[in-house]
C-alpha positions as MATLAB code, in Angstrom:
seq = 'XXXXXXXXXXXXXXXXXXXXXXXXXXXXXXXXXXXXXXXXXXXXXXXXXXXXXXXXXXXXXXXXXXXXXXXXXXXXXXXXXXXXXXXXXXXXXXXXXXXXXXXXXXXXXXXXXXXXXXXXXXXXXXXXXXXXXXXXXXXXXXXXXXXXXXXXXXXXXXXXXXXXXXXXXXXXXXXXXXXX';
ca = [
     -26.626    6.082    9.195;
     -23.722    8.826    9.991;
     -22.335    6.113   12.970;
     -22.333    3.293   10.354;
     -20.346    5.416    7.826;
     -17.503    6.383   10.680;
     -17.222    2.844   11.724;
     -16.102    1.913    8.126;
     -13.769    3.905    8.098;
     -11.321    2.196   10.142;
     -11.826   -1.104    8.653;
     -11.725    0.187    4.975;
      -8.334    2.259    6.048;
      -6.579   -0.640    7.461;
      -7.835   -3.337    4.728;
      -6.214   -0.627    2.432;
      -3.138   -0.445    4.214;
      -2.862   -4.569    4.602;
      -3.621   -4.624    1.129;
      -0.643   -2.600    0.183;
       1.685   -4.514    2.631;
       0.707   -7.896    1.222;
       0.944   -6.976   -2.330;
       4.525   -5.504   -1.932;
       5.376   -8.400    0.667;
       4.117  -11.407   -1.503;
       6.378  -10.156   -4.718;
       9.509   -9.833   -2.624;
       9.581  -11.461    1.083;
       6.604  -14.198    0.466;
       7.764  -15.205   -2.603;
      10.681  -17.050   -1.649;
       8.804  -19.248    0.693;
       7.015  -21.578   -1.744;
       7.211  -25.301   -1.914;
       7.218  -25.821   -5.559;
       4.233  -24.209   -7.106;
       2.744  -23.705   -3.653;
       2.401  -19.950   -2.462;
       1.182  -18.031    0.441;
      -1.756  -16.385   -0.875;
      -2.600  -13.471    1.796;
      -4.248  -11.497   -0.713;
      -7.182  -14.008   -0.610;
      -7.772  -13.279    3.093;
      -8.369   -9.652    2.206;
     -10.628  -10.206   -0.533;
     -12.717  -12.668    1.713;
     -12.496   -9.985    4.732;
     -13.830   -7.640    2.427;
     -16.785   -9.440    1.124;
     -17.662  -10.493    4.518;
     -17.259   -6.813    6.383;
     -16.825   -3.658    3.898;
     -20.007   -2.528    2.393;
     -20.439   -3.864   -1.124;
     -19.457   -0.652   -3.611;
     -16.605    0.080   -1.125;
     -15.111   -3.660   -1.100;
     -15.799   -4.236   -4.887;
     -13.641   -1.195   -5.526;
     -11.003   -2.021   -3.212;
     -10.669   -5.956   -4.548;
     -11.224   -4.687   -8.036;
      -8.109   -2.334   -7.760;
      -6.110   -5.202   -5.826;
      -6.372   -7.749   -8.552;
      -5.638   -5.510  -11.021;
      -2.735   -4.466   -8.917;
      -1.797   -8.020   -8.566;
      -2.329   -8.545  -12.410;
       0.162   -6.262  -13.333;
       2.928   -6.929  -10.781;
       2.690  -10.778  -11.387;
       3.124  -10.712  -15.085;
       0.766  -13.070  -15.820;
      -2.348  -13.288  -18.246;
      -3.795   -9.650  -17.608;
      -7.351  -10.092  -15.594;
      -7.506  -13.270  -14.929;
      -6.105  -12.288  -11.055;
      -8.750   -9.751  -10.978;
     -11.826  -11.935  -12.005;
     -10.861  -14.526   -9.362;
     -10.759  -12.268   -6.844;
     -13.934  -10.407   -7.936;
     -15.796  -13.910   -7.934;
     -14.300  -14.870   -4.300;
     -15.433  -11.231   -3.126;
     -19.329  -11.810   -4.836;
     -19.418  -15.074   -3.002;
     -18.730  -13.618    0.091;
     -20.686  -10.731   -0.352;
     -23.582  -13.060   -0.879;
     -22.882  -15.295    2.257;
     -22.326  -12.212    4.155;
     -26.234  -11.834    4.236;
     -26.556  -15.166    6.101;
     -23.489  -15.848    7.573;
     -20.782  -14.087    9.948;
     -17.186  -15.323   10.145;
     -16.020  -14.355   13.435;
     -14.452  -17.763   14.494;
     -11.033  -19.238   13.645;
     -12.905  -21.907   11.874;
     -15.231  -20.246    9.692;
     -12.368  -18.106    8.542;
     -10.584  -20.906    7.363;
     -13.637  -22.545    5.915;
     -14.356  -19.369    3.825;
     -10.739  -18.847    2.627;
     -10.335  -22.642    1.791;
     -13.471  -22.399   -0.364;
     -12.469  -19.093   -1.879;
      -8.821  -20.319   -2.416;
     -11.178  -23.002   -4.211;
     -12.780  -20.607   -6.514;
      -9.683  -18.934   -7.067;
      -7.876  -21.779   -8.180;
     -10.661  -22.929  -10.405;
     -10.846  -20.006  -12.238;
      -6.852  -19.196  -12.562;
      -6.615  -22.608  -13.860;
      -9.688  -22.501  -15.975;
      -8.452  -19.308  -17.400;
      -5.131  -20.919  -18.326;
      -6.575  -23.658  -19.858;
      -8.584  -21.221  -22.044;
      -5.087  -19.207  -23.196;
      -3.297  -22.612  -23.479;
      -3.884  -26.153  -22.453;
      -0.240  -26.625  -22.309;
       0.614  -23.867  -19.491;
      -2.021  -25.298  -17.046;
       0.394  -27.351  -14.477;
      -2.625  -27.572  -11.852;
      -4.763  -29.553  -13.821;
      -2.225  -32.254  -13.904;
      -2.339  -32.429  -10.075;
      -5.535  -32.100   -8.206;
      -3.322  -32.960   -5.384;
      -1.709  -29.911   -5.730;
      -4.823  -27.453   -5.936;
      -5.620  -29.410   -2.431;
      -2.466  -28.484   -1.107;
      -2.935  -24.894   -2.022;
      -6.601  -24.654   -0.502;
      -5.245  -26.253    2.603;
      -2.064  -23.868    2.978;
      -4.413  -20.842    2.334;
      -6.995  -22.196    4.995;
      -4.505  -22.944    7.538;
      -2.449  -19.708    7.544;
      -5.825  -17.455    7.167;
      -6.254  -16.824   11.115;
      -2.806  -15.478   11.007;
      -3.689  -12.809    8.666;
      -7.432  -12.171    9.601;
      -5.803  -11.550   13.390;
      -3.283   -8.935   11.776;
      -5.803   -7.318    9.841;
      -8.145   -6.886   13.039;
      -5.018   -5.512   14.949;
      -5.101   -3.038   12.130;
      -8.786   -2.290   12.448;
      -8.250   -1.432   16.601;
      -5.486    0.781   15.972;
      -7.371    2.582   13.517;
     -10.539    2.786   15.512;
      -8.485    5.062   17.903;
      -8.412    7.434   15.303;
     -11.916    7.253   14.198;
     -14.010    7.166   17.526;
     -17.563    6.437   17.223;
     -18.875    9.070   19.140;
     -17.501   12.858   18.903;
     -18.124   14.787   22.195;
     -20.038   18.160   21.032;
     -19.093   19.532   24.779;
     -16.104   22.053   25.520;
];
């Protein structure tokens, strides 16, 4: 049991660091890269990765805080992104019992499906708030384009996260020697 706890820390710390960096970049540097309403959603990769590779409690707390911080920074409907991220995380945590995402295709598929869930929750929430403020409902093609954009960019962000995990693994070796 202690080995599992030690092996969780590099992934957890790398996920926190990358979440913070992507959260800041999504409001600054990545916000200029958009095609109309299409935006990169790198935080969704973090949510999918946490669902598949972190323990349920630690991953759930991280995704909740990430969604809350994203809601605060976006200035939109409070709690909408938190709910969308938590639903995507719950789906990944359930799927993790039977699946492993160790290939680019499965990473893209998982992010694409969860992007669809995210878009549905956000659009549904906006419709509940005000039916005139849901521009994505007018164009299902726009939702499909957003899903494809998220899925196609997912391997890049997964690779960055795995690189950070390998870097942090150097600081948390799996076995500590008691010899002097």
